[in-house]
N, C-alpha and C positions, 0 to 999 in steps of 0.2 A: 818659716816657709822654706820650700825647697825649689829646685829647678822645675819640677813638675807643677808646683804651685804657680810659678811665673807663667807657665804655659796655660794653666787653667784660667788665670786672670786674662791672658791674651785672647782666649777663646770666648770669654764673656763679653768682650767689647774692646774698643781701641785702648791702647796703653802707650805711655811714653816711658822709656826705660833709661836708667843710667847704671853703670857698673864699672868697677875698677878694682885693682889689686890693693888690698889694705894689708900692710905689714908692720907689726908692732905699733899700731895706731897712726900710721902715716901713709899718705897716698900721693901720687904724682899729679900735680896741677888740679887738685880737687875743686879749686875755685873756678877753673874753666869748665869742668864737668857740670858744676852747679849752674853756671851761666847758660850753657847749652840746654840743660834740662829744663830750667824754668822758662826759657824761650819756647821750647817745644810744648810745654804744658799750656802756655798762653795760646799758641797757635792751634792746638788740637782741642783744648777744653775751654779756652777763654778765661782761665783762672789768672788773676793778676800776678805779676812777677813777685811782688812783695809777699803775697799769701803763699805761693808755691815755694818761695825761698825760705820762709819761716818754717814750713813743714820739713823741707830738706835739712835745714840746720838742726831741727829737733831730732831728726833721724841720726845725723852725724854724732850728736851728743850721746847716743846710746849704742854706738858700735864698740866692739871689743878693742882693747888697747894693747893687747899682746897677741902674738901668733900671726898666722898667715890666713887671710880671708878674702872672699870674693863677694862683697855685698852687692845686692841689686835693689835699687830704688825704683818702684813702679807706680806711676800715677794712673789711676783708673777713674771711672765716673764717680766712685765713692771716695776718692782722695788718694793719699799716699799709702802704699804698703811697702814693706821692706823685707827682703830675704837675705839673711846673713849665712853664707855658706862657707864652711871651712875649706881651704885650698892649700894643702901642704906645699912648701916651696919645692919639694922633690918633684912635683907634678908640673912645675913651670918648664916650658920648652924653649930652647934656643934655635930650633930649626923647624921647618914645616914642609910638607909635600902638598902640591896643588894638582888637582885633577884638571882635565882639559876644560877650556872655556865654554860657557853656555850663557844663554840669554838672561839678562837681569829681569826678573819678574816682580821686583818690588814696586809698590805704588808711590811711596814717599821715602826714597833713600836718604833724604836729608834729615829725617826725624827718627832717632833710634827708638825702636819698639813697635812702630806701626806695622812693620812687616815681619815681626818676630816669628810667627808661626811658619811663614813661608821659608824663612831662613833656617829654622830648626829642621824642617822637612828636607831641605836641600843639603844641609850638613849631614843628615843621616844617609842620604844618597851617596855623598862623597865618601863617607866612612865605609859604606858597603863596598865601594869600589877600591878601597885600600888607600884613600887619601885623607889628609887632615882637613882640606878645604878645597874650594874650586874658584877659578877666576870668573868674574862676571863681565859681560860685554853688553853694550847697548844695541838697539835694533840697527843702528848705523855701523856696527862693527867696532866701536871704540871700547877699549878696556876701561873699566871704572874702578873696581877694587875686587876683593874676594867676598865670600858670603859673610864673614865675620871679622874682616880686618882690612886695613888700608894697605894697598900694594905700592911699593916703590921700586922703580927701575933704575939701576945704576948705569950711568954713562960717564965714564972717566971719573972725575971727582964731583959729579953732580948726581943728586938723587931726584928722579922725576916722579912727581905725583900725577897720575892720570887726570887730564882735564875732561871730566865727564860727570854726570849726576852721581853723587856719592855722599856719604855721611861726612859732616864737618868733624873730622877726627881730632880729638883733643891731643892724643899722643903725637899726631903729625904736627899740630900747631906748636907743641913744645920742641919737637925736633927741628922745626924751622929756625927756632931761636938758638938751639944748642949744637946743631950739626957743625957749625964752623969750628967748634972746639976740637972736632975730629978731622978738620981739614976739608970738609965737604959743604956744599950748598944744596938747598932744597928748592925746587921750583916746579910750577905746574906746566904741563905740556900735553899735547895730544899723544896718546899711546895706542898703537894698533897691535893686533895679535902678532903680526910679523916682526914687530919691534922686540917682542919678548925673547924670541930665539936669538936675536942679535945683541942682546944686552950683555953688559959686563957682569951682571949679577942681578938678583932680585931680593928684596926684603919685604916682610910684612910687619905692620905695627898694630898692636892692640893694647887696650888698657889693662889687660890681665897679664899677658906674656911679655909685653914690651916689644923689643926688636927681635925678629926671628929671620934667619937666612932661609931662602928657598932652596931645598936640596933637589927637588924634582918637580918638573912641570909636565904632566902627562907622562909620555915615554922619554922625555928629555931629561937626562941626568946632568945636574949642574955641579960646578966646583966652587962652592961658596967661600967667601972671605970671612972666616970666623973672627979674625982679629978686628976687622972693620965692624962687625956686629958688636963685639965686646966694647969697642970704643964708643959706638953710638949709644949702647945701653948705659954705659957709665955717664955719658953726657945727659941722657934722659933722667937718670937717677938724681941729678942735681936739682930737679924740680920737685922731689919728694919732700913733703912737709907734714908735720903732725896735724891731725884733725882734732876738733874739740874732744876733750876727754869725756867718756861716758861711764855708765855704771855697769857695763857688761853687754852681753848679746841682746840685740833687739828682736822682739818677737814679731809684732806687726807694725811697730813704729807708729 
């Protein structure tokens, strides 16, 4: 399966999605990804956690054990499908540009996959404007995250995760545990648009790219602390563990 196949599945009905960077058979906090995924499948499809978990584990056992990949596990009305996409490490990014904020149109931001088509459409709009992503805000004007990543605002030695409806980010959960190794703490707080311009810096988190510094927010050019980014990424990598060995690339899992 390919990215377009994932979109086709989303067009055919609701999906719950999980995806993360697989490098030489290892991923960051895959157990936490699994827990979030099976909870979403239960919520959307009513499939028992044990059943969804068994299917997830079966898919893990058929993933490649060498190379750099971006697998996507997609639960549909017909069950689990798996897209295994090669993603060379040279394509991994350490920085990101964000377009100006716009209204979050997702219906269920706490379940990954439900709003996948809306997200891909908005990501295309951002790319057409010369940006990698865009900031999402609620109807009340609160910052939530970006189209495809968690947003963190740096205030001194604190990393602020916006307190607003958003995905329960696995990478964020790991960083909460590991950030003290880099001398920082992570906490939730309300973030308004005006706070972004006054911040000491901004970062995004994703299960593919990990930690990225924000270089530009709309017309605002930032001076990111790349050393801080590298320290946080190193802390994040301590949670990378081997997944069960498989026999090669998975077709439909």
